[in-house]
TILUMMAR-262038 format. One record per residue (C-alpha): residue in three letters; x, z, y. Coordinates in pm, whole numbers, plus 50000, padded with zeros to 5 digits. Each point is the difference from the previous one (the first is absolute). Layout:
residues N
ALAXZY;...
END
This chain:
residues 269
MET506244903048154;SER502545019349802;ALA499695031249794;GLY502455027250084;GLY498125032350055;SER499165026849752;GLY496975016050160;GLU498655015350315;ALA502715011250243;ALA500435036850078;ALA498425011150327;GLY500635029950222;MET496864995550208;PRO496784999249793;HIS498464965549998;ASN496555013650089;ASN501485013150326;LEU501264965050080;ILE496564985649925;ALA498475024650244;LEU502634991550261;GLY499394962949967;ALA496244998849959;LEU498775028850215;GLY502895000950247;GLY499954962450044;LEU496244997750055;ILE499955029950238;ALA502744984550214;ILE498254966150000;TYR496665014650107;ALA501705022050260;ALA501734969750150;HIS496804979650007;PHE497885026350175;LEU502725013950228;VAL500874965250127;ALA496344995550093;SER499735034150170;ILE503485006250144;GLY501934967650021;PRO501924972849811;TYR503215020249974;MET498365021149727;SER500244969949769;PHE503355013749878;LEU497985022249765;GLY499144968649803;GLY503724996149931;ILE500125035949873;GLY497144991449762;ALA501904969249883;ILE503105020949926;ALA497885023649791;GLY498794969949801;VAL503554986749962;VAL501345033049863;TRP497115002449753;GLY500444963849896;ALA503765004149952;ALA499395031049788;ALA497504980949785;VAL502434970949960;ARG502745024449899;ARG497715016349747;VAL498924968249823;ALA503254980450041;SER501995027849833;TYR498504988149672;GLY502204969250017;LEU498954975050266;GLY503104980950107;THR499214969450208;GLY496425012549999;VAL500815026250266;PRO499944974950290;SER497004982749846;ILE497965031749982;GLY500585006650371;MET498774965550092;ILE496935003149779;ALA499235033250172;LEU499674982650335;GLY498204970449844;MET497335022749853;GLY499995019750323;ILE499254969850218;VAL497024990549784;ALA498675035650005;THR500635004350372;THR498194968650111;PHE497035007949775;GLY499755036750095;LEU500354994850375;ALA497624970349998;VAL497105018449837;GLY500745036950051;GLY499775005650374;VAL501285034750085;ALA500385006949626;GLY502094968449966;PRO503365016449919;VAL498455022749736;LEU498104971149844;ALA503174978950004;VAL501925027049813;ILE497235003449741;PHE499904962349950;ALA503814999849973;ALA499795025849720;LEU497624977549808;ILE502284969750042;GLY503005020549891;LEU498205013349694;LEU499134964549896;VAL503564987650051;GLY501365029949807;LEU497654993649709;LEU501024963449991;ALA503685009850005;ASN499615023549705;LYS497344982649794;VAL500764963250063;LEU503715000050084;SER500575028749752;MET502375018850230;GLY499035032749831;ILE500875023050290;PRO497875031749966;ILE499495005250375;MET499714963150094;VAL496265000650075;GLN500135030950221;SER503204988450170;MET498634965750086;ALA496935016350152;GLU502225023050204;ILE502294971950113;SER497034978950107;MET498505029150194;ALA503345008450163;GLY500474963650099;THR496544999750157;ILE500715031450205;THR503314984950110;ILE498324967950115;ILE497205017750187;GLY502415025050156;LEU502364973250130;SER497054979450121;VAL498655029650197;ALA503485006150142;MET500024963950119;VAL496494996450144;GLY498745035850036;SER496904995749783;PHE498954993649642;THR496854980450086;PHE499934967149815;GLU499784980150322;SER503105016750144;VAL502044995849683;LEU498804964349948;THR500854988250352;GLY503015021950070;VAL501735001349660;ILE498764973049762;ALA499344970850236;THR503255006050188;GLY502054999749679;TYR501195035850037;ILE498485006949658;ALA503064981949858;VAL502255025050179;ILE497995028649850;PHE500164984049655;ILE503784997050008;ALA500835032850178;GLY497445020349805;GLY500804984349666;LEU503735005450040;ALA499445035950110;ILE498065007149679;LEU502204981149751;HIS503475004950149;PRO500515037849965;PHE500065001049619;ASN501824966649984;ALA502705012850237;ASN500545032449810;LEU499584985649650;GLY502415014149746;PRO500745030549784;ASP500525021950309;GLU496694990650167;LYS498305030650149;GLN496475003050133;ASP500995015650331;ARG502564972850075;THR497554972649912;LEU497235015150213;ALA502425004850291;THR500664962649977;ALA496244993950004;LEU499655021550312;GLU502604980850195;LYS498774966049878;GLY496455009250098;ALA501345010150341;ILE501594965650041;ALA496604984449930;MET498525023350263;VAL502584988750256;ILE499124963749927;ALA496315008550050;GLY500935016150330;ILE501714968250115;VAL496834980749921;ALA497945026650182;SER502224995250305;ILE499094963249997;ASN496295007649954;ALA499565030850219;GLY503095002950218;ALA501925032350047;SER497815020149762;GLY501884984749709;ALA503155017550118;ILE498665033049866;THR499684984749654;ILE503544986550022;ILE501475033350117;VAL498195020549735;GLY500964974549735;ILE503685001850097;ALA499895038249990;ILE498464999649651;TRP502534973849889;TYR502855022350116;ILE498605029649807;GLY499484979149686;PHE503404983250014;SER501765033050065;LYS498345015149693;PHE500874969149794;TYR503665002050103;LYS500065037249922;PHE498614993549651;VAL502464971249945;LYS502935023350074;ARG498485026049768;ASP499554975949708;ALA503104978250037;TYR503075006749788;SER502114998450315;VAL499624988450359;VAL503084983250151;GLY500714980450315;THR501294965149932;GLY501344994450351;MET500194965950163;LEU500214968749788;PRO503594987449970;THR501134971050217;GLU501254967049859;GLU503585010350084;GLU499645032649806;LEU498594981449700;ALA502824974450005;
END
């Protein structure tokens, strides 16, 4: 890791609002998907992807908040640890919690994150004031992302469904990579003196949407045409997120120019 930050980054949207979006919005969407799939049909599983996106945006905001203190190469690492803690919390919570499984998983994730944050500050002496809270948030956001994408894939958060349809099949690796990148990449991609919260979160929105599209592809394999809804909604959200990102890039860039086609060998000669 490298030190390069001077303190917590400025934010236009209050962080407590992002916590509410990720925790409450994510869990509501996950539960809605679970029960609506059972009562209406498998195509309602797309709501799990919406819950995952809520977790991704929260996680990216938490990464931005703590990494602004000076994490260099630690930015990718913190995204991977988010999903690592999330997988442990998810399997435990869903295995013992029943219908309360997602809530229990998020609570357990908070405890894991608090422990990791304390170790980082007290043992590794990182000395970041918000490290403990941020690690708890990142762990919780990673858990919501994992459960949301799992529900989008198999239409349920029961342990049996997730175990057989996500973990045993190896799709958990897809979730780990897609979810982890969606949480860590936004701040990493916008890192620099002109980094802005809205541009970073727009990146998180479109990266979360890509993860949702991937979950929809898996759902198409598991449940047939119902996965197409997840793919279509994911593409629509991606378009919105990428359009906002491009708008913010043009706003923040010194200048935007077209480079044209690359020169041919004859022109370079």
